C-alpha positions, 0 to 999 in steps of 0.5 A: 471546478472540473469534477474529477479534480474536485474529487481529488481535492476533497479526498480525504480517508475516512476509518469509519464507515457506513453499517451497509455492504457495498454492492456488487455493481459498486465493487465490479466497477471499483475492481474494473478500475483497478484494472484499467490502471496504467501498468508498466508494459501491460504486464499487470505485475500486481494481483488483488485479495479480496479478503472476504472471510470475517474473522481473517479481517479481524485477524488483519485489524490486530495484526495492523493495529486498526479496528476498523479493519475488522468492520469496513465493509470491503478490504482488498490486499494490493501485492506486488506479483512476480509470482505468476510470471515464474509459473507462467515460464515454469509451466511452459518450460521456459528454464528448460528453453533457456538450458538448451539455448545457453542463456540464463533463466533470471528469477526476479531481481530488485528491480522487478520488485520496484516495478511491481510495487509500482503498479500495485500502488498504480492501482490501488490510487486508482480504486481510490479515485474510483470509490469517491467518484461511486461515493465512497471513502476508503483508507490505506494501511500500510501496517500490511508491510509488517509481520510478514510472517502472519501476514504471508500465513494469513493470505498464503502469500508465495515468495514472488508476492508482497504486499504494498498496501491494504485498502478499507473501502465503505459508504460514507456515513449521514453527518460525518463531515469530511475535511481534508488534511493540509498539505505541503506546499507546492515549492516544498516538492516541485523541483525544476529540472534538478533536485535542489534541497532546502534551506533551514528557513525553508524547512521551518516555514513548511513544518510550521503549520505541524509544529503548533498543532503539535505544540501541547505534545511537544512541551510535554515531551521537551522535544523539538519538532524534528526530534519528536518526528524522527523518533515516531516515524524512524525509532517507533515500533512499527517502524522497526517491525517494518523495516524487518518486514520488509528486508525479509520479503525482499531477501527471500524475493531475491533468494527463496529459499521455499523448497517446493512442498512449502511453495504448494502451501503457500 
């Protein structure tokens, strides 16, 4: 198998890292992979926060609910970032130009939010593959999207930014066997020309391995797999907090309520 395809096929998240720092050379290579990732219009609508401070990592471990963040050798937070462009336009007096020309000066809308999120995730995933090539492992932490107030204060996030993903990286400890999880069959996610909705029997087949793995839990809770999945994925505390937080980020993005002083502080 092609080496790149092998890395993709065998990759799996790791949450326990060897107790040694990532070398400066490997950090530099990993960061370079991010800036070489595809980006919309070459605008690079993302930013990375390298969290080096131990107290900040411990705080993120608490807010995100993942203790391994505190001991991860390398932690990066990937942001959807339109703040850079808003600041650029304002620094060179584009609002004044728009006023003189009778054209609107618009702040980023929901379309730019979505596009910037895509840019940030593409850069993040590129670093994941780079880490594998460098002999490292990684783990995504999506909970960085939750707890908006705490994370905005901790990372000093300005209005037109949004934390899409937190990634932990480190070398794989000796003796750790990496076993990639089974994924849904390609036929369940690949559509030809148009989207085709699955039938009940197809869902039964698709979810059978998961149902078998959770058989004991389902029996103990007296729930079906769809019921358990819905209750945890849609109604769980993490899901509800993340939804509240993302909604608040988006509302602030669309109609910022920050005063100039607050923007300087953030």
